[in-house]
VEXLOKE-767457 format. One record per residue (C-alpha): residue number from 1; x, y, z. Coordinates in Angstrom, 2 decimals, decimal comma. Example, Ala and Ser with C-alpha at 12.3 -4.5 7.8 and 13.67 -1.06 7.14 Angstrom:
2
> k xx yy zz
> 1 12,30 -4,50 7,80;
> 2 13,67 -1,06 7,14;
! end
This chain:
560
> k xx yy zz
> 1 0,17 -0,20 -0,10;
> 2 1,20 3,82 -0,48;
> 3 3,31 5,27 2,02;
> 4 4,09 8,79 2,67;
> 5 7,01 10,43 1,52;
> 6 8,52 13,41 3,10;
> 7 6,36 15,95 1,46;
> 8 2,98 13,83 2,58;
> 9 4,54 13,56 6,19;
> 10 5,03 17,36 6,44;
> 11 2,03 18,47 5,12;
> 12 0,03 16,29 7,32;
> 13 2,23 17,55 10,73;
> 14 2,02 21,04 9,60;
> 15 -1,88 20,99 9,31;
> 16 -1,74 19,07 12,89;
> 17 -0,02 22,18 14,07;
> 18 -2,25 24,64 12,36;
> 19 -5,49 22,95 13,66;
> 20 -4,12 23,11 17,24;
> 21 -3,46 26,73 17,02;
> 22 -7,32 26,97 15,52;
> 23 -8,29 25,51 18,56;
> 24 -6,94 27,30 20,75;
> 25 -8,09 30,22 19,47;
> 26 -12,11 28,72 19,54;
> 27 -11,81 27,62 23,24;
> 28 -10,49 31,18 24,14;
> 29 -13,03 32,79 21,76;
> 30 -10,51 34,66 19,39;
> 31 -12,33 32,92 16,81;
> 32 -16,42 32,44 16,96;
> 33 -18,07 29,49 16,16;
> 34 -18,94 30,77 12,58;
> 35 -15,46 31,70 11,72;
> 36 -14,24 28,76 13,33;
> 37 -16,73 26,29 11,39;
> 38 -14,83 26,18 7,79;
> 39 -11,53 25,51 9,69;
> 40 -12,89 22,43 11,49;
> 41 -14,83 21,09 8,45;
> 42 -11,26 20,95 6,35;
> 43 -10,15 18,80 9,13;
> 44 -13,16 16,48 8,80;
> 45 -14,98 17,91 12,55;
> 46 -18,53 18,11 12,53;
> 47 -20,88 19,14 15,25;
> 48 -23,34 16,88 15,70;
> 49 -26,22 16,24 17,89;
> 50 -24,32 15,37 21,15;
> 51 -20,62 16,13 20,57;
> 52 -18,44 16,85 17,72;
> 53 -17,78 14,17 15,11;
> 54 -14,65 13,40 13,33;
> 55 -14,30 11,67 10,10;
> 56 -11,10 10,23 9,21;
> 57 -10,24 9,39 5,50;
> 58 -9,17 5,77 4,54;
> 59 -8,06 6,30 0,72;
> 60 -9,99 4,01 -1,13;
> 61 -10,67 2,09 1,74;
> 62 -7,35 0,33 2,29;
> 63 -5,97 0,04 6,07;
> 64 -2,46 -1,48 7,23;
> 65 -2,95 -3,11 10,31;
> 66 -0,73 -0,67 12,33;
> 67 -3,38 1,92 11,32;
> 68 -6,61 0,01 12,41;
> 69 -4,74 -0,34 15,74;
> 70 -4,44 3,54 15,87;
> 71 -7,96 3,56 15,24;
> 72 -8,80 0,97 17,92;
> 73 -6,70 3,19 20,15;
> 74 -8,31 6,62 19,54;
> 75 -11,80 5,00 19,82;
> 76 -10,87 3,84 23,26;
> 77 -9,26 6,55 24,65;
> 78 -10,62 9,29 22,98;
> 79 -14,10 8,20 22,11;
> 80 -16,96 5,84 23,70;
> 81 -14,77 2,65 22,66;
> 82 -16,19 2,04 19,03;
> 83 -15,89 3,51 15,54;
> 84 -18,51 3,84 12,67;
> 85 -17,19 2,43 9,21;
> 86 -19,18 4,46 6,71;
> 87 -20,57 3,95 2,92;
> 88 -17,26 6,27 2,05;
> 89 -15,00 3,63 2,97;
> 90 -14,08 6,09 5,79;
> 91 -14,22 5,91 9,87;
> 92 -16,34 8,47 12,19;
> 93 -16,06 9,03 15,61;
> 94 -19,17 10,16 17,46;
> 95 -18,14 11,64 20,88;
> 96 -15,19 13,70 20,34;
> 97 -13,96 16,57 22,64;
> 98 -12,99 19,23 20,48;
> 99 -9,83 20,31 23,26;
> 100 -8,59 16,50 22,27;
> 101 -9,11 16,54 18,79;
> 102 -5,43 18,24 17,80;
> 103 -4,16 15,15 19,84;
> 104 -6,28 12,86 17,92;
> 105 -4,92 14,64 14,58;
> 106 -1,64 13,86 16,01;
> 107 -2,37 10,35 16,81;
> 108 -3,41 9,93 13,23;
> 109 -0,61 11,70 11,42;
> 110 1,81 9,19 13,16;
> 111 0,51 6,35 11,04;
> 112 -0,16 8,32 7,92;
> 113 -3,71 8,95 8,52;
> 114 -5,87 12,63 8,61;
> 115 -9,22 13,87 8,47;
> 116 -8,29 16,25 5,59;
> 117 -11,07 16,64 2,76;
> 118 -13,40 14,16 4,58;
> 119 -15,89 17,42 4,70;
> 120 -16,41 20,48 3,13;
> 121 -17,04 21,51 -0,81;
> 122 -14,05 19,89 -2,24;
> 123 -13,20 16,72 -3,52;
> 124 -13,63 14,06 -0,97;
> 125 -12,03 10,56 -0,33;
> 126 -11,34 8,57 -3,50;
> 127 -13,54 5,18 -3,70;
> 128 -12,78 1,75 -5,61;
> 129 -13,49 -1,81 -5,44;
> 130 -12,77 -3,09 -1,99;
> 131 -11,36 -6,35 -3,64;
> 132 -8,67 -3,99 -5,87;
> 133 -5,54 -5,69 -6,46;
> 134 -7,19 -9,37 -5,65;
> 135 -10,51 -9,57 -7,67;
> 136 -10,13 -12,22 -10,66;
> 137 -12,32 -10,32 -12,89;
> 138 -10,27 -6,92 -12,98;
> 139 -8,37 -5,80 -15,80;
> 140 -6,09 -3,60 -14,26;
> 141 -5,21 -3,14 -10,71;
> 142 -7,39 0,52 -9,87;
> 143 -5,68 1,50 -6,47;
> 144 -2,70 3,04 -8,65;
> 145 -5,16 5,48 -10,53;
> 146 -6,91 6,03 -7,36;
> 147 -3,71 7,12 -5,26;
> 148 -2,87 9,48 -8,43;
> 149 -6,45 11,12 -7,93;
> 150 -5,90 11,40 -4,33;
> 151 -2,51 12,84 -4,52;
> 152 -3,90 15,30 -7,23;
> 153 -7,01 16,48 -5,52;
> 154 -5,27 16,73 -1,93;
> 155 -5,07 20,51 -0,66;
> 156 -5,88 21,22 -4,72;
> 157 -6,26 24,91 -4,23;
> 158 -8,33 25,58 -7,30;
> 159 -11,17 22,80 -6,28;
> 160 -10,88 23,61 -2,40;
> 161 -13,83 25,64 -2,41;
> 162 -16,81 24,08 -5,00;
> 163 -20,25 24,68 -5,18;
> 164 -20,58 21,59 -3,13;
> 165 -19,01 18,33 -2,05;
> 166 -17,31 16,29 -4,69;
> 167 -16,95 12,51 -4,73;
> 168 -15,03 10,38 -7,30;
> 169 -15,24 6,61 -7,78;
> 170 -12,96 4,17 -9,81;
> 171 -13,56 0,51 -10,63;
> 172 -11,42 -1,57 -12,98;
> 173 -13,69 -5,00 -12,49;
> 174 -16,45 -6,78 -14,31;
> 175 -18,69 -6,12 -11,96;
> 176 -18,49 -2,89 -10,74;
> 177 -18,49 -2,85 -7,18;
> 178 -17,57 0,62 -6,68;
> 179 -20,88 1,61 -8,08;
> 180 -19,54 4,34 -10,33;
> 181 -22,86 5,71 -11,73;
> 182 -23,57 7,38 -8,12;
> 183 -20,93 9,71 -8,34;
> 184 -20,44 13,26 -9,03;
> 185 -17,63 11,91 -11,80;
> 186 -17,35 7,69 -12,16;
> 187 -14,14 6,33 -13,83;
> 188 -14,43 2,65 -15,01;
> 189 -11,00 1,37 -16,51;
> 190 -10,70 -1,61 -18,96;
> 191 -8,76 -3,04 -21,64;
> 192 -9,52 -2,28 -25,02;
> 193 -9,18 -4,79 -28,02;
> 194 -5,39 -4,04 -28,52;
> 195 -4,65 -4,70 -24,68;
> 196 -4,23 -0,64 -24,08;
> 197 -5,47 0,52 -20,76;
> 198 -8,63 2,77 -21,74;
> 199 -10,93 5,05 -19,15;
> 200 -14,10 5,50 -19,86;
> 201 -15,64 8,83 -17,80;
> 202 -19,12 9,54 -16,66;
> 203 -20,29 12,59 -14,84;
> 204 -23,52 13,52 -13,07;
> 205 -24,17 10,93 -10,97;
> 206 -25,55 11,58 -6,94;
> 207 -28,01 10,45 -4,61;
> 208 -29,66 12,91 -2,35;
> 209 -32,46 15,15 -2,61;
> 210 -32,25 14,22 -6,63;
> 211 -31,06 11,26 -7,44;
> 212 -29,67 10,67 -10,66;
> 213 -27,22 7,88 -12,17;
> 214 -24,05 9,06 -14,12;
> 215 -23,83 9,59 -17,98;
> 216 -20,80 8,36 -19,96;
> 217 -19,29 11,85 -20,97;
> 218 -15,90 10,34 -22,50;
> 219 -14,87 6,81 -23,64;
> 220 -11,66 5,54 -24,90;
> 221 -9,34 7,69 -23,08;
> 222 -5,89 6,86 -22,59;
> 223 -5,09 6,31 -18,76;
> 224 -2,25 8,97 -19,21;
> 225 -4,82 11,44 -19,54;
> 226 -7,33 10,73 -16,67;
> 227 -6,14 13,82 -14,36;
> 228 -6,38 16,40 -16,88;
> 229 -10,14 15,25 -18,02;
> 230 -11,24 14,98 -14,69;
> 231 -9,58 18,38 -13,87;
> 232 -11,17 19,91 -16,72;
> 233 -14,59 18,53 -15,73;
> 234 -14,45 19,54 -12,45;
> 235 -13,33 23,16 -13,72;
> 236 -16,49 23,13 -15,83;
> 237 -18,62 22,37 -12,87;
> 238 -16,73 24,82 -10,83;
> 239 -17,45 27,77 -13,51;
> 240 -21,34 26,88 -13,94;
> 241 -22,26 24,92 -11,04;
> 242 -25,01 27,10 -8,73;
> 243 -23,92 28,68 -5,98;
> 244 -27,02 30,12 -5,24;
> 245 -29,03 27,06 -3,90;
> 246 -27,17 24,16 -1,84;
> 247 -29,66 21,59 -3,18;
> 248 -29,33 22,47 -6,93;
> 249 -25,55 22,94 -6,47;
> 250 -24,41 19,40 -7,26;
> 251 -23,01 18,32 -10,71;
> 252 -25,49 16,32 -11,39;
> 253 -27,88 19,25 -11,39;
> 254 -25,88 21,37 -14,07;
> 255 -25,25 18,25 -16,25;
> 256 -29,10 17,81 -15,96;
> 257 -29,83 21,22 -16,99;
> 258 -27,78 21,70 -20,07;
> 259 -27,43 17,95 -21,04;
> 260 -24,98 15,20 -20,72;
> 261 -24,07 16,11 -24,11;
> 262 -23,43 19,87 -23,71;
> 263 -21,50 19,40 -20,76;
> 264 -19,43 16,76 -22,55;
> 265 -18,70 19,65 -25,05;
> 266 -17,89 22,04 -22,67;
> 267 -15,52 19,41 -21,10;
> 268 -13,70 19,11 -24,34;
> 269 -13,21 22,33 -24,94;
> 270 -11,67 22,88 -21,35;
> 271 -9,45 20,01 -21,93;
> 272 -7,90 21,57 -25,12;
> 273 -5,88 23,66 -22,70;
> 274 -4,37 21,17 -20,64;
> 275 -4,45 17,73 -22,65;
> 276 -1,17 17,55 -23,19;
> 277 0,42 19,78 -20,44;
> 278 1,89 18,80 -17,29;
> 279 -0,77 16,90 -15,81;
> 280 -0,41 14,41 -18,07;
> 281 0,50 11,07 -16,34;
> 282 4,04 9,44 -17,70;
> 283 5,03 5,83 -17,20;
> 284 7,35 6,98 -14,57;
> 285 4,89 8,84 -12,51;
> 286 2,54 5,78 -12,59;
> 287 5,49 3,39 -11,96;
> 288 6,47 5,76 -9,13;
> 289 2,87 4,79 -7,08;
> 290 2,70 1,48 -8,43;
> 291 5,64 0,24 -6,52;
> 292 3,72 0,44 -3,45;
> 293 1,11 -1,77 -5,01;
> 294 3,00 -4,90 -5,81;
> 295 1,83 -8,29 -5,01;
> 296 3,17 -9,77 -1,98;
> 297 5,07 -12,26 -1,20;
> 298 2,20 -15,26 -2,36;
> 299 3,16 -18,85 -1,90;
> 300 2,50 -21,46 -4,70;
> 301 -0,23 -22,93 -3,74;
> 302 -2,92 -25,58 -5,31;
> 303 -6,05 -23,73 -5,81;
> 304 -7,89 -26,71 -3,54;
> 305 -6,84 -27,41 -0,25;
> 306 -7,55 -31,05 1,19;
> 307 -8,24 -29,47 4,73;
> 308 -10,53 -26,99 3,81;
> 309 -12,62 -29,30 1,39;
> 310 -13,10 -31,37 4,49;
> 311 -14,17 -28,80 6,86;
> 312 -16,80 -27,88 4,14;
> 313 -18,28 -30,80 4,38;
> 314 -17,98 -31,59 7,76;
> 315 -19,31 -28,60 9,09;
> 316 -22,43 -26,92 8,01;
> 317 -21,79 -23,67 9,90;
> 318 -18,77 -23,48 8,19;
> 319 -19,83 -24,14 4,79;
> 320 -22,61 -21,35 5,26;
> 321 -20,23 -19,06 6,37;
> 322 -18,10 -19,76 3,14;
> 323 -20,92 -19,49 0,87;
> 324 -21,46 -15,61 1,86;
> 325 -18,12 -14,31 3,16;
> 326 -15,27 -16,03 1,14;
> 327 -14,64 -14,49 -2,12;
> 328 -12,50 -15,40 -5,64;
> 329 -8,74 -14,31 -5,47;
> 330 -6,63 -14,01 -8,70;
> 331 -3,80 -16,14 -7,18;
> 332 -4,51 -19,72 -6,57;
> 333 -4,86 -21,16 -2,99;
> 334 -5,93 -18,01 -1,89;
> 335 -9,57 -15,96 -1,16;
> 336 -10,44 -12,78 0,32;
> 337 -12,77 -12,61 3,16;
> 338 -15,50 -10,15 4,15;
> 339 -15,96 -9,84 7,98;
> 340 -19,64 -8,88 8,50;
> 341 -20,16 -5,57 10,92;
> 342 -23,71 -6,38 11,07;
> 343 -24,07 -9,15 13,67;
> 344 -28,05 -8,31 14,54;
> 345 -29,40 -6,11 17,14;
> 346 -26,57 -6,41 19,17;
> 347 -24,96 -3,45 17,53;
> 348 -25,53 -1,12 14,78;
> 349 -24,60 -1,54 11,35;
> 350 -21,00 -0,58 10,67;
> 351 -19,94 -0,20 13,99;
> 352 -16,81 -1,92 15,29;
> 353 -15,25 -1,86 18,81;
> 354 -11,90 -1,12 19,74;
> 355 -11,75 -5,12 20,58;
> 356 -13,06 -5,91 17,37;
> 357 -10,72 -3,40 15,53;
> 358 -7,63 -5,04 17,35;
> 359 -9,12 -8,27 16,79;
> 360 -9,10 -7,70 12,44;
> 361 -5,75 -6,60 12,93;
> 362 -4,46 -9,21 14,15;
> 363 -6,06 -11,38 11,84;
> 364 -4,65 -9,22 9,09;
> 365 -0,78 -10,14 10,50;
> 366 -1,88 -13,78 11,49;
> 367 -3,70 -14,96 7,85;
> 368 -2,35 -12,20 5,61;
> 369 0,14 -9,65 4,64;
> 370 -1,38 -6,87 7,42;
> 371 -3,29 -5,19 5,04;
> 372 -7,29 -4,95 5,07;
> 373 -10,17 -2,97 3,31;
> 374 -13,22 -1,06 4,27;
> 375 -15,96 -2,04 1,90;
> 376 -18,84 0,81 0,80;
> 377 -21,65 -2,00 2,40;
> 378 -19,26 -1,01 5,88;
> 379 -17,76 -3,94 6,39;
> 380 -14,28 -5,24 6,49;
> 381 -12,11 -7,32 4,02;
> 382 -9,02 -9,45 4,40;
> 383 -7,75 -9,58 1,03;
> 384 -5,11 -12,43 1,17;
> 385 -5,88 -15,82 3,00;
> 386 -5,21 -19,07 2,15;
> 387 -7,75 -21,30 1,93;
> 388 -5,96 -23,66 4,17;
> 389 -6,38 -21,16 6,92;
> 390 -10,02 -20,46 6,59;
> 391 -11,57 -22,63 9,15;
> 392 -9,06 -20,91 11,75;
> 393 -9,68 -17,52 10,77;
> 394 -13,35 -18,11 10,77;
> 395 -13,09 -19,39 14,46;
> 396 -11,42 -16,58 15,69;
> 397 -13,73 -14,24 13,54;
> 398 -16,38 -15,57 15,35;
> 399 -15,05 -14,96 18,76;
> 400 -14,60 -11,50 17,67;
> 401 -18,45 -11,30 16,92;
> 402 -17,35 -10,69 12,84;
> 403 -18,30 -13,74 11,61;
> 404 -22,44 -13,66 10,86;
> 405 -22,95 -15,21 7,49;
> 406 -24,91 -12,76 6,22;
> 407 -22,82 -10,78 3,39;
> 408 -25,24 -9,49 0,75;
> 409 -28,42 -10,86 2,86;
> 410 -31,16 -9,12 4,12;
> 411 -29,47 -8,35 7,55;
> 412 -26,25 -7,00 6,25;
> 413 -27,89 -3,91 6,33;
> 414 -26,71 -0,32 5,21;
> 415 -27,35 2,32 7,27;
> 416 -26,18 5,77 8,23;
> 417 -25,91 7,05 11,97;
> 418 -29,24 8,88 11,55;
> 419 -30,64 10,93 14,22;
> 420 -29,32 9,47 16,94;
> 421 -26,34 11,11 16,36;
> 422 -26,30 13,36 12,79;
> 423 -27,91 16,95 13,35;
> 424 -29,03 16,73 9,77;
> 425 -31,31 13,80 10,06;
> 426 -34,96 13,97 9,65;
> 427 -35,50 10,38 12,02;
> 428 -33,42 7,31 13,58;
> 429 -31,73 4,81 11,33;
> 430 -30,22 2,53 13,73;
> 431 -33,40 1,41 15,80;
> 432 -35,12 0,64 12,49;
> 433 -32,22 -1,48 11,33;
> 434 -32,02 -3,34 14,69;
> 435 -35,61 -4,21 14,66;
> 436 -35,25 -5,47 11,33;
> 437 -32,52 -7,36 12,19;
> 438 -34,61 -8,78 15,20;
> 439 -37,36 -9,50 13,03;
> 440 -35,62 -11,62 10,50;
> 441 -32,88 -13,33 13,10;
> 442 -33,70 -16,72 11,83;
> 443 -30,54 -17,08 9,42;
> 444 -31,90 -20,09 7,73;
> 445 -34,74 -18,21 6,54;
> 446 -32,22 -15,18 5,53;
> 447 -30,31 -17,55 3,27;
> 448 -33,11 -19,01 1,87;
> 449 -34,61 -15,56 0,53;
> 450 -30,93 -15,28 -1,15;
> 451 -29,55 -11,57 -1,94;
> 452 -31,34 -9,09 -0,79;
> 453 -29,78 -5,37 -0,27;
> 454 -31,75 -3,13 2,44;
> 455 -30,28 0,20 2,69;
> 456 -31,58 3,13 5,44;
> 457 -30,78 6,91 5,39;
> 458 -32,02 9,23 8,19;
> 459 -32,32 12,27 5,74;
> 460 -32,63 13,01 2,00;
> 461 -28,73 13,61 2,03;
> 462 -28,93 9,31 1,36;
> 463 -25,41 8,61 3,40;
> 464 -27,49 5,21 3,58;
> 465 -27,59 4,93 -0,19;
> 466 -31,18 4,42 0,33;
> 467 -31,93 4,78 -3,20;
> 468 -29,96 1,85 -4,63;
> 469 -31,19 -0,49 -2,29;
> 470 -33,33 -3,62 -3,64;
> 471 -35,48 -2,01 -0,17;
> 472 -35,05 1,48 0,48;
> 473 -35,54 3,30 3,46;
> 474 -35,65 6,82 4,20;
> 475 -36,33 8,60 7,23;
> 476 -38,71 11,70 6,77;
> 477 -40,22 14,56 9,05;
> 478 -43,84 14,78 9,36;
> 479 -45,38 17,34 11,47;
> 480 -42,09 17,01 13,97;
> 481 -42,84 13,01 13,81;
> 482 -40,34 10,67 12,18;
> 483 -41,62 8,69 9,37;
> 484 -40,23 6,26 7,10;
> 485 -40,83 6,18 3,31;
> 486 -39,84 3,06 1,26;
> 487 -38,76 2,36 -2,06;
> 488 -38,23 -0,99 -4,08;
> 489 -36,38 -1,56 -6,99;
> 490 -32,85 -0,08 -5,97;
> 491 -29,76 -1,90 -7,40;
> 492 -26,13 -1,23 -7,58;
> 493 -22,93 -2,77 -9,54;
> 494 -23,68 -2,87 -13,60;
> 495 -27,13 -2,74 -13,06;
> 496 -27,58 0,22 -10,96;
> 497 -30,84 1,63 -10,30;
> 498 -33,11 3,74 -8,21;
> 499 -35,74 2,50 -6,63;
> 500 -39,30 3,89 -6,73;
> 501 -41,43 5,06 -3,88;
> 502 -44,34 2,53 -3,01;
> 503 -46,51 5,07 -1,18;
> 504 -46,79 7,08 1,88;
> 505 -44,59 6,87 5,01;
> 506 -44,81 4,53 7,97;
> 507 -44,28 4,85 11,29;
> 508 -41,16 3,54 12,94;
> 509 -43,34 0,98 14,76;
> 510 -44,55 -0,28 11,66;
> 511 -41,51 -0,72 10,00;
> 512 -40,78 -4,30 11,03;
> 513 -43,98 -5,35 9,45;
> 514 -43,43 -3,29 6,51;
> 515 -40,70 -5,44 5,72;
> 516 -42,43 -8,94 6,64;
> 517 -44,99 -8,13 3,83;
> 518 -42,74 -7,05 1,15;
> 519 -40,46 -10,28 1,76;
> 520 -43,88 -12,15 1,95;
> 521 -44,66 -10,82 -1,43;
> 522 -41,82 -11,86 -2,70;
> 523 -41,86 -15,51 -1,43;
> 524 -45,12 -15,82 -2,66;
> 525 -44,18 -14,55 -6,19;
> 526 -40,91 -16,10 -6,79;
> 527 -40,09 -18,44 -9,48;
> 528 -37,53 -21,15 -8,24;
> 529 -34,17 -19,08 -7,17;
> 530 -34,83 -16,07 -8,49;
> 531 -33,26 -12,99 -6,65;
> 532 -35,59 -10,51 -5,03;
> 533 -34,49 -7,76 -7,35;
> 534 -35,17 -10,29 -10,40;
> 535 -38,50 -10,52 -8,91;
> 536 -39,18 -6,99 -8,49;
> 537 -38,37 -6,23 -11,68;
> 538 -40,42 -8,77 -13,44;
> 539 -43,65 -8,31 -11,32;
> 540 -43,58 -4,60 -10,47;
> 541 -44,16 -3,01 -7,24;
> 542 -47,91 -3,20 -7,63;
> 543 -48,29 -6,47 -5,65;
> 544 -45,76 -5,01 -3,09;
> 545 -47,82 -1,99 -2,80;
> 546 -51,16 -3,89 -2,54;
> 547 -49,75 -6,38 0,22;
> 548 -48,45 -3,79 2,30;
> 549 -50,90 -1,33 2,53;
> 550 -53,88 -3,69 2,83;
> 551 -54,33 -4,02 6,46;
> 552 -53,25 0,25 6,71;
> 553 -55,84 1,91 4,72;
> 554 -58,95 0,24 6,42;
> 555 -57,20 1,65 10,23;
> 556 -56,59 4,81 8,95;
> 557 -60,14 5,34 7,89;
> 558 -61,25 3,90 11,07;
> 559 -59,14 6,67 13,08;
> 560 -60,04 9,23 10,89;
! end
């Protein structure tokens, strides 16, 4: 993984010192809260309902075991013993004391981490596939290009005050696990027929108040032009994006307003000024970064392992876990493993205790090469595990509470912190997630349902990506009360789709029953092993709507 050079470390250390002085001035009232606001946001510090929240950058979701141990230490010493992994592959601490934040940033800097550009109207954390570098279906390793984007965008002065926040995702696999279509700019890397690395650029994607999927604005772009072309696209957005209304300030609104074709023309015209300029990537520059992503010292192993196969046959619980949590690897004899942070009603989705983080760091060292990933589904990934070691790993993961065999299933819920913490939220997310997980606590039944994604957002900002969940739940405010709107038919990946609202919203107490009726409708209409999204696409949302509201309407008339 990438390692800081003297320049990286210097700018992070200088930022810590700078913010320490800014905090001192705020605490002594030399700075008002209004003056302090943009300064703290530049370091990932938000004011939430009860305390400050610190968001720490995890570039493209990649962590070393020593970094995860540091995150565990921060959780224990500076917070309340846990952290929350977000859908942008970052981690958040919800109970920060302002006077101690500079010390936290200094701790992070000691392991090449920071909170820079995790908030504010700038280019946010670059995200990519959590299996990048080991995925059998990838054409190239996207981490090198993701790191080049990170270096280019960090402290980029021209884009420090964009009309709104800006998110970039990059994918290079056959199955798009980075959901590039829902980002301000999505980059898809592929090999053309001649074996040359090319880039497809999408623009204008985003969720939130106005969910829109990105549109291709450039195809067959040589990788050397990635930075100059992306820079041109952001420059056009920076010039024409609305600043008078924050709800209409995202690039998706600009692209929709003038049309993707016109936007692409504007970018092409702007690009002519930098196309072959200093920002053009060279092979030497690519190789400079690529040296940090060379494959580790894999052993030469057979693709099958006798002891592993024996455990699969003899231990049904292990076999079930493997079926959901173990993934293919480009090197024979190895596998990638997802550790679930969704054990059910005992813990909010995406949360991990300090002890769990330390356990995962130990697993990364014992069964891999000291590296792990954060998935945008809020789970953790060990990328390089020998198949021979999977059974031992599973037993240790169980002890840490990280081996729930529900990856990709109904209870693998994606959820933002919601109204329990976030001051922007209209409603709580965590109690709804826990109530649904409690309702569907029969793992046999959940496995029989097959793949179902359920996403929850506490407000229209859509941090829980509810729009692209097969089942989406959005917290809304109704006369000062918390209610929940339900969508069906969302999907991510190659067939990314936005869900459709099924009707009026529901109270918190109704939500477990609502989800039960949706699932009952699916089971009643399912053909053989059809996936949930396939059934929804085949029969439409009308049967689900009819079942969900069947008992609701008479009761409402009676109460009226």
